[in-house]
N, C-alpha and C positions, 0 to 999 in steps of 0.2 A: 807607431805606438802613441797613444794619447798622452799628452803631458799630465803628470800626476797632479799638478796644481789646478788643472782645468776641471777636475772632477768635483771641485768645491772645497770649502775649508775643511781641514782635518781636525779631528778631535785631539787636541794637544794633551788632554788629560789621560788619554789611553796609554797604558804602559808606564806612566810616570809613578814611581813608588810614592805611596801615601796620598795620591790624588783620589777624591771621592768618585764613586761610580757615577755614570751619567744620570741614572734614575735618582740616586740619592741627592746629587747636586741640584737636580731640577725641582725637588720637593722640599728639601730642608734648606733653611736660610743659612747664610754664612755665620760663623762664630768668630768673635774677636778675642785676642789674647790681651790681658791687662796686667798691670804691675801688681806685685804681691800686696802692697798697701792700699790699693785702689778701694777696697771695702770701706776704709775710713772716710774716703771722699763720698761714697754713697751715703754713709751714715750722716755726714755733715749736710748733704743736700736733702736727705730725708728730714733732718731737724729743721732745715730752712722751710721745707714744705709744711711741716707741722706748725711752725710759727705763723706762716702765712694763712693757713686754713685750720687753725686750732679748734674753732668751734665745731666744725664738721668732723674733724679728725678725732676729737675727744669722744664723740658719740660712739665710734667704733671701739675705742679703748674702754669705755664704760661697759659696753656689751660684753667684751672679753672678761672684764673683771667680774661682772655679774654672773657670767657662766661659771667662773671659778668658785664664787661663793655659793652658787646654786648646787654645784657638785658636792661641796663640803656639807651643805645643809641636807641634801637628799641622802647622802651616804655617811652621815655622821656616826652611825653605828656599824659601819662596814668600812673601816679606814683603808683596808687593803685595796678596795676599788678606787678610793680617792687618789691614791698614789698613781695608779695607771692612767686614770682619766685626766688628771690635772697635767701630768707630763705629756699626755696626748695632745695638749695644746700645740706642741711643736709639729704634730702630724697633720692636723686639720687646719692649722693657721693659714696656709697659703690660699685656701678657698674662701674662708671667712674674711680675708683681707681684700677681697675683690673691690669693694667700694673704696678702699683707701687708694688702691692703684688708680682708680678713676679720678679721684681728687687730684692726684699728681698729674694725670694726663690732661685734666682740665686746665691746670695752671700752665703746663708745658705748651698748650695750644693758645694760651693767652685768653682763655675764656673766664667768665666769672665763676669762681668756685662755689658750688652749690651742693648741698647734701642730698636733696630729694632725688635727682637723677641717678645717684650712685646706689640707691637702695636695691634696685632690680636691674643693674647694669649688665648682669649676666644673661638676661633674657634673650638678646640677639643671638647668642651662641649657647643656648640652653642645653642642647644635646651633648656637646663636647664637655662643657664645664660641669654639667650635672653628672655625667659619667665619671669624670675625673674626681669629683667630690665623693662619689660613691666608692671609688677605689680607695681614697684616703680614709673614708669612714670604715671600710672593711679592715684596713691596716690598723686603725685605731682600736677596733674591737679585738683583733688578733693580739695586738700589743697588750691590751688590758688583761686578756686571758693569760698571756705569757708572764706578765708582771705578777699576777696572782699566784701562778705556779711557782715562780722563783721565791716569792715571799713565804708561801706555804711550806716549801721544802727547807727553807732556811730557818723558819720558826715553827716547827711541828707542834709544839706544846701550846703556844699562845701567840696570837697575833699582836705585834707591838702597836701602841697607840699612835695616832697621827702626830701628836706632839713629840713622841719619842723617835720619830722617823729619822730626823737629822742626827740625833744622838746615836742611833744604831748605825747610820750610814758613816759617821765619822769615828766610830769606835774601832780600835785595832782588833777587838775581840771578834768583830763581825766582818773581817776582811774578805772572807770567801763570799759572803752575801753581797758586799759592795761590788766586788769584781764581777760576780755573776749578773747582778741586777743591771749594772751599767754596761756590761758587755751586750746583754740582750737588748736593752734600751738603745744603746749606741748603734746596734745593727739596724733597728727599725728607723731611727732618726736619720742615719746616713742614707738609707734606701729612699726615704721620702725626700730628703734634701736633694739627692741626686736627680730624681725625676721631676721635682717640683720647683726648683730654685728660680726658674724663669718661665715655667709652664703656664701658670694662670695669667700672669700679665700678657704673655704672648697670645693666649687664646682670646683674651679680652681685646687686645689691640688689633689682631689680624684675623680673628674668626677662624683660626686653624683648628684642626681636630686634636684630641688628646694625645694620639700616638705621635704625631709630628712634633707637638710641643714637648712631650716627654723625651723623645729622641734628641731634640735640640738641647734640652736641659742636660742630658747625659753627656753630650758633646761639649757643652760649656764646662762641665766639671772635668772632663778628660783633658781639655786644652788649658785649663786654669786650675791645676790641682792646688797650688799654694794659695792663690787668692781666695779660692772657694773654702779652703780650710780656715783661713783667717775670718772669712765672712760667717762661716758656721760657728766658729768660736765666739764671735761678737754676739750673734743671736742667742746662743746658749747663755752667755754671761748676762745679757740684758733680761732675758726671760727668767733666768734663775734668780736674779736679784729681785725681780718683781714678785716671784713666789715667796721669797723670804719676807717681803712686805705684805704678806697675806693678800696678794693679787692687786693691791692698790697701785703698784708700779705699772701694771699692765695698761692703765689709763693713758700713760704717756709712751711706754715702751713699744706697745703693739703698733700704734699709728706711725711712730718714727721708723720702725723696722719695715712696715708696709710701704711707706713712701720711699725708703731707701731701696727696697726690693724693686720698685718700678725703675729707679735709676740704674740699678744693677742690670736689669733686663735691657734697657736702652744702651748701656755701655757694652754689653756682651754679645748681643744679637744684632747682626747687620740688618 
């Protein structure tokens, strides 16, 4: 009888509970577990990147702020659309922040930080990043429609004004509207967060396809439930505060979150 070891190395992962399948392990990168408060460190490093490359970073923050003001201007007579589209910032943000990720990568590599190369940095992986952006865009449109339906059902007689949105949201009389609106919105936000938290930085850095990136992002969230919850809460707080400042806060908040997202990706994906 031939010696068992002479047949070559054995697959030690076979039959081990919780071990990834061979095909999965060969395609998907490893995922690290981090401490629950690690997102605060990402945010601090994001702020450091922002300070180091503030001129280039602010360009992207201004673009986001202008997008918010443009939405309000275009739909100034249809406030119900403003609510859905402005909150949709959280859905399409991962794609539009691609240039911010590149700024952090430039600094990480010790290169001179420059805005110009980041404008079309998505082109080397256009197919994957473009398809992922399309998916985010579709989710934004679906969310906008769902937002409109919730508002229409909650206020059948008259749509509330944009100025009165926070009053309606905070009023105990409209508790059912608040619960329904944020439950639906929370579902879409959680879905996008789960599939996109490290996806775009990964596609930018490794030229992977969208499926591998999204699966890796889901594994990151599965293995780091508490840290990802903290990270999501920090993003919501910063973006929400920026909305209360009539989008002016996005000039700083978006770049800092974008830079921090790059560091989150580097910390979470092997």
